[in-house]
N, C-alpha and C positions, 0 to 999 in steps of 0.2 A: 573768128571770134567777134561777137557783137555785144554792144552794150548801149542802153539808152541812158542819157544824162539829161540834165535840165540846165539850159542856158537862158537867163532872163525869163525864168518860169515857163519856157517852151521846151517840150520834149525833143531831143535831138538823138537820132539813132546814129551810132558810130560803129564802124566795122573795119577790121583789119584782115586783108587777104594777101596772098602771094603777089598780087598785082599792085598793092598799095605803094611799095617803093618806086615802082615804075611810073605810077600816076603822079607821085610827088615830084619825081625828076622831070616829067613832061610838063608839069604846071610851073614849077619854081626854078627849074634849071640848076638844081642842087642835088647832091647825093643824099638820099634819105638816111642811110646808115651813118654817113659822115656827120650829118647834122645831129643825129641821135646820139652819137658818141660824144660830140661836143657838149650836148645838153646833159649827158650822163655825168659829166664832171661835177655838176651841181649836187648830185646825189651820192658821189663817191664818199664812202666811209659813213654814210648816214642810213645804213640798212635798218629798216623797221621804223624809221622816223617818218612822220607825215610831212609832206612837202609844205613849207611855209615860206613865202617870199620875205617875211620879216626876219627870218633866220639866215638869209644869204649874206655871206661876208663880202668885203670889198674885193678879195681875191676871186671870189666866185663870179663877180660881175664881169670878169673877162670872158666868161662862158655864156653869159646871159644875153639873149637877143629875143625880145618879145615877139618879133616877127615869126620866129621859129615856132613859138607856142601856137600862134594863130594858124600858121601853115599846117602844123600837125593836126590840129583840131579840124581844120577844113578838109584835109585829105581823108581823114577817117570818116567824116560826114559824107564826102563825095563818094567814097567807096561804098557806103551804105545806101546812098541815094544819088545815082548818076544825074538826076535832073536838077540838083541844086546848081545855082549860078556860080560865076567866078567868085574868088575869095572876097573881093571888096564889096560886091553886091550882096553876097551872103551875109557878111559881117554887118552891113548896113541894116539888115533885118532885125538886129538886136539893139536894144537901148544900151546895154552894157555887156561886157564879157569879163566876168570876175575870174581872172586867171587863177588866183589863189584857191578858188573853190573848184573850178572846172578841171584844172590840170591834174590834180591827184586822181580824178576819175579816169583820165585819159592814159595815165602812165601804165595801167594794167594792159591796155591794148598795145601800147608801144613796146612794153617788155615782152609781150607775147610774140611780137614780130621778129625778135632775135633769139628767143628762148628755144632750145632744142627740146623736142618731145621724147627723144630717145634717152633712156636711162643707162 
């Protein structure tokens, strides 16, 4: 699954494949699905609602780690374009990373990585 989003007014191609979780583990030494499950706690019981950082409760903060947001965005960009540099260098290429705007665009790809296609 592929999707182009805009970060800091620059088009960024994101892609999720079967290798994305392995690439995540190789780069960040953390389990992709474990991190995704922790992050999913933010969305639990909020089906159909748009992600909004302003609506996060104090209890939800236990599950929030902005590094995870950046890591997921980077690994999806790296999957789409293997030539992008390491995460810190890549992120330095943007003046800002508006997580509240970008992450709702990313959730579709993350959801697709765990969703079964079999009915």
